[in-house]
C-alpha positions as CSV (number, residue, x, y, z in Angstrom):
1,M,93.5,81.0,123.5
2,A,97.0,80.2,122.1
3,I,97.5,77.0,120.4
4,L,101.0,75.5,120.7
5,S,103.9,77.0,118.9
6,G,106.5,75.3,116.7
7,A,103.9,73.5,114.6
8,G,104.4,75.0,111.2
9,G,104.4,73.7,107.7
10,A,107.2,72.5,105.4
11,I,110.5,74.3,105.7
12,S,112.3,75.3,102.5
13,T,115.4,77.3,101.5
14,P,115.8,80.5,103.4
15,G,116.1,84.0,102.0
16,T,119.3,85.9,102.2
17,G,120.4,89.4,103.2
18,G,119.8,91.3,106.4
19,A,121.9,93.7,108.4
20,P,125.4,92.9,109.7
21,A,125.0,90.7,112.7
22,T,125.8,91.5,116.3
23,V,128.2,89.1,117.9
24,L,128.0,90.0,121.6
25,P,127.2,87.1,124.0
26,A,123.7,87.1,125.5
27,S,125.0,86.5,129.0
28,P,128.1,85.3,130.8
29,N,126.1,82.1,131.6
30,C,125.3,81.5,127.9
31,T,127.9,82.8,125.6
32,D,126.9,81.6,122.1
33,V,127.3,84.2,119.4
34,S,126.8,84.2,115.6
35,S,127.6,86.4,112.7
36,V,124.9,85.1,110.4
37,A,122.6,87.7,108.8
38,L,119.6,86.8,106.6
39,N,116.0,87.6,105.9
40,I,113.2,85.0,106.0
41,N,110.3,86.4,104.0
42,Q,108.2,83.2,103.4
43,Q,105.4,81.7,105.4
44,A,107.1,78.5,106.4
45,N,110.8,78.8,106.1
46,A,114.0,78.2,108.2
47,S,117.7,78.5,108.2
48,L,120.6,77.0,110.3
49,V,122.4,79.7,112.3
50,A,126.0,78.7,113.0
51,V,127.6,79.7,116.3
52,A,131.0,81.5,115.9
53,G,134.0,79.4,116.8
54,S,131.9,76.2,117.4
55,E,130.2,73.4,115.6
56,K,127.0,74.3,117.5
57,Q,124.0,75.6,115.5
58,Y,120.6,77.1,116.1
59,V,117.6,77.2,113.7
60,A,115.6,80.3,112.8
61,Q,112.1,79.7,111.6
62,S,109.4,82.1,110.3
63,N,106.5,79.6,111.0
64,W,103.4,81.7,110.1
65,W,101.3,78.6,110.4
66,N,97.8,80.2,110.7
67,L,98.0,83.4,108.7
68,Y,100.6,84.9,106.3
69,K,100.2,88.4,104.9
70,Q,103.8,89.3,104.0
71,Q,105.2,89.2,107.6
72,T,109.0,89.1,107.7
73,M,111.8,87.9,110.0
74,A,115.2,89.6,109.8
75,V,117.8,87.4,111.5
76,N,120.8,89.1,113.0
77,G,123.1,86.5,114.7
78,L,121.1,85.0,117.6
79,S,118.5,87.7,117.4
80,F,115.7,88.6,115.0
81,T,113.2,91.4,114.3
82,V,109.6,90.8,113.1
83,G,108.1,92.9,110.3
84,N,104.4,93.1,109.8
85,P,104.1,95.9,107.2
86,T,100.5,95.1,106.3
87,G,99.3,95.2,109.9
88,A,98.0,91.6,109.5
89,A,95.9,90.2,112.4
90,S,94.6,86.7,113.0
91,P,90.9,86.1,111.9
92,N,90.4,83.8,114.8
93,D,91.5,83.1,118.4
94,N,94.8,81.4,117.2
95,P,98.0,83.4,116.7
96,M,99.2,84.0,113.2
97,G,102.3,82.1,113.9
98,Y,105.4,81.7,116.0
99,P,108.6,83.2,114.5
100,S,111.4,81.8,116.7
101,L,114.8,80.4,117.2
102,F,115.4,76.9,118.5
103,I,117.8,74.1,119.3
104,G,117.0,70.4,118.7
105,S,115.4,68.6,115.8
106,Y,112.2,69.8,114.2
107,A,110.6,69.7,110.7
108,G,113.6,68.3,109.1
109,H,116.2,70.6,110.7
110,S,118.6,69.4,113.3
111,S,120.9,71.8,115.1
112,K,124.4,70.5,115.8
113,G,125.6,70.6,119.4
114,S,122.2,70.8,121.1
115,N,122.8,67.9,123.4
116,L,119.2,66.9,122.8
117,P,117.2,64.8,123.3
118,K,118.3,64.4,127.0
119,Q,116.3,62.6,129.7
120,V,114.9,64.9,132.4
121,S,116.5,62.8,135.2
122,A,119.9,63.5,133.6
123,L,119.6,67.2,133.3
124,T,121.9,69.3,135.5
125,K,121.4,72.8,134.0
126,V,119.7,74.4,131.0
127,N,121.3,77.8,131.0
128,T,119.3,80.1,128.7
129,V,118.7,83.8,127.9
130,F,115.8,85.4,126.0
131,S,115.9,89.2,125.8
132,T,113.2,91.3,124.0
133,N,111.9,94.8,123.5
134,V,108.3,94.1,124.6
135,S,108.0,96.8,127.2
136,S,108.5,99.4,124.5
137,M,106.1,97.8,122.1
138,G,103.0,97.2,124.3
139,T,101.7,93.7,125.1
140,S,98.2,93.5,123.8
141,N,98.4,91.2,120.8
142,Y,101.4,88.9,121.3
143,N,103.5,87.2,123.9
144,A,107.2,86.4,124.3
145,T,107.5,82.8,125.2
146,Y,109.7,79.7,125.5
147,D,108.1,76.6,124.0
148,V,109.9,73.5,125.4
149,W,109.1,70.1,124.0
150,F,109.4,66.7,125.9
151,T,109.0,63.3,124.3
152,A,108.3,59.9,125.8
153,G,111.3,58.3,124.0
154,S,114.9,59.2,123.3
155,A,114.6,59.5,119.5
156,P,114.5,62.9,117.8
157,L,111.3,63.9,116.2
158,S,110.8,62.7,112.6
159,T,110.7,65.2,109.8
160,T,106.9,64.9,109.6
161,Q,106.1,65.2,113.3
162,Y,104.8,68.5,114.5
163,D,104.1,67.8,118.1
164,P,105.9,65.9,121.0
165,G,103.7,62.8,120.4
166,K,101.7,60.6,122.7
167,G,103.1,60.6,126.2
168,G,105.0,63.8,125.6
169,A,104.5,67.4,126.8
170,Y,104.9,71.0,126.1
171,L,106.2,73.4,128.8
172,M,105.8,77.1,127.9
173,V,107.2,80.1,129.8
174,W,105.5,83.4,129.0
175,L,107.4,86.5,129.9
176,F,104.1,88.4,130.4
177,D,100.4,87.9,130.2
178,P,99.1,89.7,127.1
179,S,95.7,91.4,127.5
180,N,92.7,89.3,126.2
181,R,95.0,86.3,125.5
182,Q,95.6,83.2,127.6
183,P,97.4,79.8,127.4
184,R,95.7,76.5,126.7
185,G,93.8,74.8,129.4
186,T,92.8,76.3,132.7
187,L,94.4,78.4,135.4
188,A,95.5,75.8,138.0
189,Y,97.7,77.9,140.4
190,S,98.0,81.7,140.8
191,R,101.1,83.6,141.8
192,H,103.2,80.4,142.1
193,P,106.9,81.0,143.1
194,V,109.6,79.1,141.2
195,S,112.9,78.6,142.9
196,G,115.7,80.6,141.3
197,L,113.3,82.8,139.3
198,P,112.1,86.3,139.8
199,G,108.5,87.2,140.8
200,T,105.6,84.8,140.7
201,W,104.0,82.7,137.9
202,D,100.4,81.7,137.0
203,V,100.4,78.1,136.1
204,W,98.0,76.9,133.3
205,I,97.5,73.2,132.6
206,D,95.9,71.5,129.7
207,G,95.8,67.8,130.4
208,T,95.3,66.6,126.8
209,D,97.9,64.2,125.3
210,P,100.5,65.7,124.8
211,L,99.8,67.9,127.8
212,C,100.7,71.5,128.1
213,I,102.0,73.4,131.1
214,S,102.3,77.2,130.8
215,Y,104.1,79.4,133.4
216,V,103.0,83.0,132.9
217,S,104.8,85.8,134.6
218,T,102.5,88.0,136.7
219,T,104.7,91.0,135.7
220,V,106.0,92.1,132.3
221,L,109.5,90.8,131.8
222,D,111.7,92.0,128.9
223,K,114.4,89.4,129.7
224,L,115.0,86.1,131.4
225,D,118.6,85.0,132.1
226,F,118.2,81.8,134.1
227,D,118.3,78.0,134.4
228,L,115.3,76.6,132.5
229,N,115.7,73.4,134.5
230,N,114.2,75.3,137.5
231,F,110.9,75.3,135.6
232,I,111.3,71.7,134.5
233,Q,112.0,70.4,138.0
234,D,109.3,72.6,139.5
235,S,106.8,70.8,137.2
236,V,108.2,67.4,138.1
237,T,108.2,68.1,141.9
238,N,104.6,69.4,141.8
239,R,103.4,66.7,139.5
240,Y,102.0,69.0,136.8
241,G,102.7,66.5,134.1
242,I,106.4,66.6,133.2
243,T,108.1,63.4,134.5
244,S,111.8,62.4,135.1
245,S,111.5,59.7,132.5
246,M,110.6,62.1,129.7
247,Y,113.2,63.5,127.3
248,L,113.8,67.2,126.7
249,S,113.7,67.4,122.9
250,I,113.5,71.0,121.7
251,V,113.9,74.5,123.2
252,F,112.1,77.2,121.1
253,A,112.0,80.9,122.0
254,G,110.0,83.5,120.1
255,F,106.7,85.4,119.8
256,E,103.1,84.1,119.3
257,I,101.5,87.0,117.4
258,W,97.8,87.6,117.0
259,G,98.3,90.9,115.3
260,G,100.6,93.9,114.9
261,G,104.1,93.3,116.3
262,D,105.9,95.3,113.6
263,G,109.4,95.9,115.0
264,L,109.1,93.3,117.7
265,Q,112.6,92.1,118.5
266,A,114.2,89.1,120.1
267,K,117.4,90.9,121.1
268,A,119.2,87.7,122.1
269,F,118.6,84.0,122.6
270,C,121.0,81.4,123.9
271,A,120.4,77.9,125.3
272,N,122.9,75.3,126.6
273,V,121.7,71.9,127.8
274,L,124.0,70.3,130.3
């Protein structure tokens, strides 16, 4: 059972280096690009990633919160590649960590230009792209997932807060269902269609506070290029737990990894909150 992503330790100064960055936009619907290239080779570490020609920023974080055995994260613009040279694997049911990119404020890092927090009732679109190489890697010991945080109030998270807080919520979007792994909670709805999204989605709900709603694709997807607000409003309409009065606070995208994953790549990530 996966515990929730994003909850890492302290974040310190990033490593440097990495290959020259790719600057092609992820999608016509989400055109942020970056020329930043760096390596993050520590357990809990992060760096701001500047968007070319804009004041907007993302944050790249290693976030090996459960187990660290020399895993690496090579950031190349708004993409990254995971290295697991030792073949490390989690000793328990929790993933080793959640290497990811995000917009918003978390663990002392605030990305400029995120337009967050923003109340759910005021959202018009959340155009986003997350592209990976999962179908060429196998899907047994990791997922590829969005982790979207909602708070009860309008203030950004404090530097020492590692969850959305009381009255808040997580919304996760898994691009596939890895074998022998499952989200938190219980399966509430099978093969649920979501307006504007391909295929069908299994909906898992954990009603603890903050609650967790996970949409899991019933087929393996390498990429989603869509309006994240479709999932948000689907949850509101169906009363899964997200409410119009909550505030969208952070949008993460990355991989929860229980083992392996050497060469796992987020080819592109982009998110624009409107």
